[in-house]
C-alpha positions as CSV (number, residue, x, y, z in Angstrom):
1,M,52.6,98.8,57.7
2,R,54.6,99.8,60.1
3,Y,54.2,96.4,62.2
4,F,54.8,94.8,59.5
5,N,58.0,96.6,58.6
6,F,59.2,95.9,62.0
7,L,58.5,92.5,62.0
8,S,60.2,92.2,58.9
9,L,63.7,93.9,60.0
10,F,63.1,91.5,63.0
11,I,63.2,88.6,61.1
12,L,65.7,89.6,58.7
13,I,68.6,90.5,61.8
14,F,67.4,87.2,63.2
15,S,68.4,85.4,60.2
16,L,71.6,87.0,59.1
17,S,72.3,85.4,62.4
18,A,71.4,82.1,61.6
19,T,72.9,79.4,59.0
20,A,71.9,79.7,54.9
21,Q,69.4,76.9,55.4
22,D,67.6,80.0,57.3
23,S,68.1,82.8,55.8
24,L,65.1,84.8,54.5
25,K,64.2,84.3,50.4
26,T,64.6,87.9,49.5
27,L,66.2,91.0,50.4
28,N,65.2,94.9,49.5
29,S,67.6,98.3,49.6
30,E,66.0,99.7,52.3
31,E,66.8,95.9,54.5
32,I,70.1,96.4,53.0
33,L,70.0,99.8,55.0
34,Q,69.6,99.0,57.9
35,I,71.5,96.3,58.1
36,V,74.4,98.1,57.1
37,R,73.2,101.2,59.2
38,K,73.2,98.5,62.9
39,F,76.2,96.2,61.7
40,H,78.9,97.3,59.5
41,P,82.0,97.5,61.8
42,I,82.6,100.7,60.2
43,G,79.5,102.2,61.9
44,R,81.2,100.8,64.9
45,Q,84.5,102.8,64.3
46,T,82.9,106.0,64.0
47,E,81.1,106.0,67.9
48,I,84.8,104.4,68.8
49,E,85.6,107.9,67.3
50,I,82.7,110.0,69.0
51,E,83.8,108.2,72.4
52,M,87.4,109.2,71.9
53,S,86.5,112.4,71.2
54,K,84.7,112.1,75.1
55,A,87.2,111.0,76.4
56,D,89.7,114.2,75.1
57,I,87.0,116.2,77.1
58,L,87.3,114.3,80.0
59,I,91.7,115.4,79.8
60,A,90.8,118.6,79.0
61,R,88.8,119.2,82.0
62,S,92.0,117.8,83.9
63,A,93.3,121.1,83.5
64,F,90.7,122.4,86.5
65,D,91.1,119.4,88.8
66,P,92.2,120.1,92.6
67,V,95.8,119.2,93.0
68,L,97.0,118.0,96.2
69,N,100.8,117.9,97.3
70,M,103.3,118.1,99.7
71,Y,106.7,119.3,99.2
72,S,109.1,118.3,102.6
73,S,112.4,118.9,103.1
74,H,115.6,118.2,105.2
75,K,119.5,119.2,105.7
76,K,121.3,118.3,108.7
77,F,125.6,118.9,108.2
78,D,127.7,118.0,110.7
79,G,126.1,117.5,114.0
80,T,123.9,120.5,113.0
81,T,120.5,121.1,111.4
82,Y,120.1,123.1,109.2
83,Y,116.4,123.3,108.4
84,N,113.4,120.5,108.9
85,S,110.5,121.3,106.2
86,V,107.2,120.6,105.7
87,S,104.6,122.1,103.1
88,P,101.4,120.6,102.0
89,E,98.8,122.6,99.6
90,F,96.1,122.4,97.4
91,N,95.5,124.3,94.6
92,I,91.8,124.6,92.8
93,P,92.2,126.4,89.1
94,T,89.5,127.8,87.7
95,W,88.2,130.1,85.0
96,Y,89.3,133.3,83.5
97,G,92.8,132.9,85.1
98,I,92.1,132.6,88.5
99,E,93.7,129.7,90.6
100,I,92.8,129.9,94.3
101,F,94.9,128.1,97.1
102,G,96.0,127.1,100.7
103,G,98.6,125.4,102.5
104,L,100.2,124.6,105.6
105,E,104.0,125.2,106.4
106,N,106.1,123.5,109.3
107,V,109.5,124.7,109.5
108,T,112.2,124.0,111.8
109,G,116.1,124.4,112.6
110,D,119.0,126.2,113.0
111,R,120.0,128.0,109.8
112,L,117.1,129.1,108.5
113,D,116.4,131.8,105.6
114,P,116.0,135.3,107.6
115,S,112.8,135.4,105.3
116,Q,111.5,132.4,106.5
117,T,108.2,132.2,109.1
118,V,109.6,129.7,112.1
119,G,107.3,127.3,113.4
120,Q,103.7,126.4,112.2
121,T,102.0,128.7,109.7
122,S,99.3,128.4,107.4
123,Y,97.5,130.5,104.4
124,F,94.8,130.7,101.8
125,G,95.9,132.6,99.1
126,V,94.5,133.6,95.2
127,S,96.5,133.8,92.2
128,V,94.4,136.1,89.3
129,S,95.5,137.1,85.3
130,L,94.7,140.4,85.7
131,I,95.3,141.5,81.2
132,K,96.6,138.3,79.5
133,D,94.7,134.9,79.8
134,L,91.9,136.6,81.7
135,V,89.2,136.3,78.7
136,I,90.5,133.2,77.8
137,N,93.4,130.7,78.2
138,K,94.9,127.8,76.7
139,Q,93.4,125.3,79.0
140,M,89.9,127.0,78.5
141,A,90.5,127.0,75.0
142,F,91.7,123.0,75.0
143,I,88.1,122.5,76.6
144,K,86.5,124.4,74.4
145,Q,88.3,122.8,71.3
146,A,87.9,119.2,73.0
147,K,83.8,119.6,73.0
148,I,84.1,121.4,69.2
149,F,86.1,117.9,68.4
150,A,83.5,115.5,69.5
151,N,80.6,117.3,67.2
152,L,83.3,116.9,64.8
153,A,83.4,113.6,65.7
154,A,79.8,113.0,65.3
155,N,79.3,114.9,62.1
156,Q,82.4,112.6,60.7
157,K,80.1,109.5,61.7
158,R,77.8,111.1,59.7
159,A,79.7,111.4,56.1
160,V,81.5,108.0,56.8
161,M,77.9,106.4,56.9
162,N,76.7,108.5,53.7
163,D,79.7,107.2,51.9
164,L,79.2,103.7,53.3
165,L,75.2,103.4,52.5
166,M,76.4,104.9,48.9
167,N,78.6,102.0,48.7
168,A,76.3,99.5,49.8
169,T,73.7,100.7,47.6
170,E,76.0,100.3,44.3
171,A,76.3,96.9,45.7
172,Y,72.8,95.7,46.0
173,W,71.7,97.2,42.6
174,N,74.9,95.6,41.2
175,W,73.1,91.9,42.6
176,V,70.0,92.7,41.1
177,R,70.8,93.6,38.0
178,A,72.9,90.5,37.6
179,Y,70.2,88.2,39.0
180,Q,67.5,90.0,37.0
181,T,69.6,89.2,33.5
182,Y,70.2,86.2,34.8
183,I,66.3,85.0,35.2
184,V,65.4,86.4,31.8
185,L,68.3,84.0,30.3
186,K,67.0,81.0,32.3
187,N,63.2,81.8,30.9
188,N,64.7,82.2,27.6
189,V,66.5,79.4,28.2
190,I,63.1,77.5,29.0
191,T,61.5,78.6,26.5
192,N,64.3,77.8,23.8
193,E,64.1,74.1,25.3
194,K,60.6,73.8,24.4
195,R,60.7,75.5,21.1
196,L,63.6,72.7,19.9
197,E,61.0,70.1,20.8
198,M,58.3,71.9,18.9
199,V,61.0,72.2,16.0
200,K,62.2,68.7,16.3
201,K,58.8,67.1,16.4
202,S,58.0,68.9,13.5
203,F,61.1,67.7,11.7
204,I,60.1,64.3,12.4
205,N,55.9,64.9,10.9
206,G,58.5,66.4,7.7
207,E,57.1,69.7,8.4
208,R,59.9,71.0,8.9
209,P,63.8,71.1,7.4
210,S,66.9,69.4,9.3
211,I,68.5,72.9,9.1
212,D,65.3,74.6,11.7
213,T,66.6,72.1,14.5
214,V,70.0,73.3,13.9
215,E,69.3,77.0,14.4
216,A,66.8,75.7,17.6
217,L,69.9,74.2,19.2
218,I,72.3,76.7,18.5
219,Q,70.1,79.8,19.4
220,L,69.2,77.5,22.8
221,Q,72.9,76.8,23.4
222,N,73.6,80.2,23.0
223,F,71.3,81.4,26.1
224,Q,73.1,78.9,28.2
225,Y,76.1,80.4,27.6
226,Q,74.8,83.2,28.6
227,Q,72.8,82.1,31.3
228,N,76.0,80.8,32.6
229,N,77.9,83.6,32.4
230,Y,74.8,85.6,34.2
231,Y,75.0,83.0,36.9
232,L,78.3,83.5,37.6
233,E,78.0,87.2,37.7
234,F,75.4,86.8,39.9
235,K,76.7,84.9,42.7
236,N,80.1,87.1,42.4
237,A,77.9,90.6,42.9
238,G,76.4,88.7,46.0
239,L,80.3,88.3,47.6
240,E,80.9,91.8,46.6
241,L,77.2,92.6,48.8
242,S,78.5,90.7,51.4
243,A,81.2,93.3,52.2
244,Y,78.5,95.1,53.9
245,L,77.0,92.5,55.4
246,W,77.8,91.9,59.2
247,K,75.9,90.0,62.0
248,S,75.2,91.2,65.4
249,N,78.7,89.5,66.8
250,N,81.1,91.8,64.5
251,E,81.0,88.3,62.3
252,P,81.1,89.2,58.7
253,Y,77.5,87.3,57.1
254,W,78.2,85.3,53.7
255,L,75.6,85.8,51.0
256,P,73.8,82.7,50.2
257,E,73.0,82.1,46.8
258,S,69.4,81.4,48.0
259,V,68.6,84.6,49.2
260,I,67.4,86.9,46.2
261,P,66.6,90.1,45.6
262,Q,63.1,91.3,46.4
263,G,60.5,90.1,43.3
264,N,58.6,93.4,43.2
265,W,62.0,95.2,42.4
266,E,60.8,98.1,40.2
267,N,58.8,99.2,43.5
268,E,61.2,99.7,46.3
269,A,58.7,101.8,49.5
270,I,62.1,103.5,50.3
271,I,62.7,105.1,47.1
272,T,58.8,107.0,47.4
273,S,59.8,109.2,50.3
274,F,63.3,110.4,48.6
275,N,63.6,114.0,48.3
276,L,63.7,114.6,44.1
277,S,63.3,118.6,43.8
278,L,66.2,120.0,43.1
279,P,66.1,123.8,44.9
280,N,65.1,121.5,48.0
281,L,67.9,119.0,47.6
282,L,70.5,121.8,47.0
283,V,69.3,123.9,50.2
284,T,69.4,121.1,51.7
285,A,72.7,120.1,51.4
286,N,73.8,123.8,51.6
287,E,72.5,123.3,55.9
288,N,72.8,119.7,56.6
289,H,75.8,118.2,54.2
290,P,78.2,116.2,56.6
291,E,81.1,117.9,54.6
292,L,80.0,121.1,54.4
293,K,79.0,120.9,58.4
294,A,83.0,120.3,58.9
295,Y,83.7,123.2,58.1
296,S,81.1,125.2,59.6
297,I,82.8,123.1,62.8
298,K,86.0,123.7,62.3
299,F,84.8,127.3,62.5
300,E,84.7,127.4,65.5
301,I,87.5,125.5,66.2
302,L,89.6,128.5,64.6
303,Y,87.5,131.4,66.2
304,V,88.6,129.9,69.7
305,N,91.8,129.4,68.7
306,K,92.0,132.9,66.9
307,K,90.8,134.7,70.8
308,A,93.8,132.3,72.5
309,K,96.2,133.5,70.2
310,F,95.1,137.1,70.6
311,Q,95.9,136.3,74.4
312,E,100.1,136.4,73.1
313,L,99.6,140.0,71.8
314,L,98.7,140.9,75.6
315,P,101.3,141.9,78.3
316,R,101.2,139.9,81.3
317,L,100.3,141.2,84.5
318,D,99.5,138.4,87.0
319,F,98.6,139.3,91.2
320,R,98.9,136.7,93.8
321,Y,98.2,137.4,97.5
322,N,98.1,135.3,100.7
323,Q,96.5,135.5,103.9
324,L,98.7,134.4,106.7
325,G,98.2,132.7,109.7
326,K,99.7,131.6,113.0
327,G,99.7,128.3,113.7
328,Y,97.4,125.5,111.4
329,N,93.7,127.8,112.4
330,I,93.9,130.1,109.2
331,L,90.3,130.9,109.6
332,E,90.8,132.8,112.2
333,T,93.1,134.6,111.8
334,A,91.8,135.6,108.0
335,T,88.5,136.7,110.1
336,T,89.8,139.1,112.7
337,T,92.7,140.8,110.6
338,P,91.6,142.8,107.9
339,L,93.0,142.5,104.1
340,F,96.6,144.5,103.5
341,E,96.8,145.4,107.0
342,N,98.7,142.2,109.0
343,N,99.8,138.8,108.0
344,Y,99.1,139.0,104.5
345,Q,101.8,138.6,101.5
346,Y,101.4,139.5,98.2
347,G,102.9,139.8,94.3
348,L,102.7,141.6,91.2
349,K,104.6,140.4,88.0
350,F,104.4,142.2,84.4
351,E,105.9,141.1,81.5
352,M,105.2,142.2,77.8
353,P,108.0,140.9,75.3
354,L,108.7,144.5,73.5
355,R,108.3,143.1,69.9
356,L,105.9,140.8,70.2
357,S,106.9,138.8,67.5
358,Q,105.6,135.3,68.7
359,G,102.3,136.8,69.6
360,R,102.1,138.8,65.8
361,G,102.6,135.8,64.0
362,E,100.9,133.4,65.7
363,Y,97.8,135.6,65.8
364,K,98.3,136.1,62.2
365,K,98.1,132.2,61.1
366,A,95.1,132.1,63.3
367,K,93.5,134.5,60.7
368,L,95.0,133.0,57.6
369,K,93.7,129.9,58.6
370,I,90.1,130.9,59.1
371,E,90.5,132.7,55.7
372,D,91.9,129.4,54.1
373,N,89.2,127.8,55.8
374,T,86.3,129.9,54.0
375,L,87.9,129.1,51.2
376,Q,88.0,125.6,51.2
377,Q,84.2,125.7,52.5
378,N,83.0,127.9,49.4
379,Q,84.7,125.4,47.0
380,K,83.7,121.9,48.7
381,S,80.2,124.0,48.4
382,Y,80.6,124.4,44.7
383,Q,81.6,121.1,43.7
384,I,78.7,119.8,46.4
385,Q,76.0,121.8,43.7
386,L,77.9,121.0,41.0
387,K,77.5,116.9,41.5
388,I,74.1,117.5,43.1
389,S,73.0,119.5,39.5
390,S,74.8,116.5,37.4
391,Y,73.0,113.7,39.5
392,F,69.5,115.5,38.9
393,N,70.4,115.6,35.1
394,E,70.9,112.4,34.9
395,Y,68.0,111.1,36.7
396,L,65.4,113.2,34.3
397,N,67.3,111.6,31.3
398,L,67.3,108.0,32.9
399,K,63.6,108.5,33.4
400,S,62.8,109.4,30.1
401,Q,65.5,106.7,28.9
402,V,63.6,104.1,30.7
403,A,60.1,104.9,29.4
404,L,61.5,105.1,25.6
405,Q,63.5,101.6,26.6
406,S,60.8,99.9,28.0
407,S,58.6,100.8,24.9
408,N,61.2,99.9,22.6
409,Y,61.2,96.5,25.0
410,Q,57.4,96.1,24.6
411,N,57.9,96.6,20.7
412,N,61.0,94.0,19.9
413,Q,58.3,91.4,22.1
414,Q,55.3,92.1,19.5
415,L,57.9,91.4,16.1
416,V,58.1,88.2,18.2
417,R,55.0,87.3,19.1
418,A,54.4,87.9,15.4
419,E,57.3,86.3,14.3
420,E,56.0,83.0,16.0
421,T,52.2,83.2,14.7
422,R,53.7,83.4,11.2
423,F,56.3,80.4,12.0
424,F,53.1,78.6,12.9
425,N,51.4,79.4,9.8
426,G,54.1,78.2,8.0
427,E,55.2,81.9,6.7
428,S,58.3,82.3,8.4
429,S,61.4,80.8,9.7
430,V,63.7,79.5,13.0
431,F,66.5,81.9,12.1
432,L,63.9,84.8,11.8
433,I,62.3,83.9,15.0
434,N,66.0,83.6,16.9
435,S,66.9,87.1,15.3
436,R,63.9,88.9,16.9
437,E,64.0,87.4,20.3
438,N,68.0,88.2,20.2
439,K,66.6,91.8,19.2
440,A,64.0,91.6,22.1
441,L,66.4,89.9,24.6
442,E,69.2,92.8,23.7
443,S,67.0,95.2,24.4
444,L,65.3,93.7,27.3
445,E,69.1,93.6,29.1
446,K,69.3,97.3,28.1
447,L,66.2,98.0,30.2
448,I,68.0,96.4,32.9
449,D,70.6,98.2,32.6
450,L,68.9,101.5,32.4
451,K,66.6,100.8,35.2
452,T,69.2,99.9,38.2
453,K,71.1,102.7,36.8
454,Y,67.5,104.8,37.7
455,Y,67.5,103.3,40.6
456,K,71.8,103.9,41.7
457,T,71.1,107.7,40.3
458,L,68.0,107.7,43.0
459,Y,70.2,107.0,45.4
460,A,73.8,108.8,44.8
461,L,71.0,111.8,44.5
462,Q,70.6,111.4,48.5
463,W,73.9,110.9,48.5
464,S,75.4,114.2,46.9
465,A,73.2,115.8,49.0
466,G,74.4,114.4,52.3
467,I,70.8,112.8,53.2
468,L,71.8,108.9,52.4
469,Y,72.7,108.4,56.4
């Protein structure tokens, strides 16, 4: 069976890349969903969003890329060389506010600053944030948030595909309903054509009055009129369904009229795997619904933001230390001279706003955003639960209504057959047959509408729980 399903899908996909004449003759809802998942451009667009999120992660990591820079300056005035300086340097930013750096200097000239060291020197050092930005800084927060945004983009794809597939199944079942109704009218036209011929022969034989031929003709014309309308509806429904069918080369696919719904449309195989338990649907939606997951992922982003904003409440205390060396051989100096004894330079910087107005305001906003996200999540969760319960009630009602209407149609069919028997026995008229037949047709059309609504509701249940994708 798995091999058969795979083969059917392969043939279907191949056919959608070929001409209309080579198309498969039938389509079912599962094949529609598979085609939409594989080829619809919206799916590709969501993949682009995911790739862009990955690119944002790469951009965020650039904050920790090693940097090589060089500063060169020279001043000569009135024949005097004031200074000539060349200073290449490299910086390696790391996590937790630690930066490693090193460089070379070559300073010469006649009018140098006394604090400058003449000649060739080298240095290697470290800069550390001792309080503020020690646990998390803007660069770290940016990277963490970028990674979370990548998860958010993947989750957004599931939400978009869940909606897209629901819209596609809506179009599919509208197409099925239009086709089934058209077939019913087509069969009625065939039946009434035969009946008209039979009545004509009875009239010629003197068995029926001429008015019966008029009655039979009017009934036939009414059915022909309805058949034409439903055929138009079937064609237009096919065009609406075509909006969701694309080829593998990103070209739209126009569903030809030669392609029709599968013959046994009341036994869609995919429906047997649907979750139709209300408690299970509610639990599944609460745990995995893409729209609810989006709020959970947003919480991760907001908590990272809250940690970053908390740093604004802390004073800044930065320490910078350089190990210095004569010439360009810094390793020799670093290994022979103890730290803070000779050939070193350090600096300590302390800074703290006295009122911390900006820090307190930013931190308060970060907490309020978390509270707002919590309220939105609770509201969305409640809306989803109501929607699932509503569709479940509709599902139960339609299931009962379909059974009831099926019985109603069967009873109307019995009346039609009974009236035809009476007609053949000369106890009835074409008018009474037509009346019974119109009632039976009305009952069958209502049954088809109920069945398609029932199948739409089955899909809507999966969609409302966020598991149709």
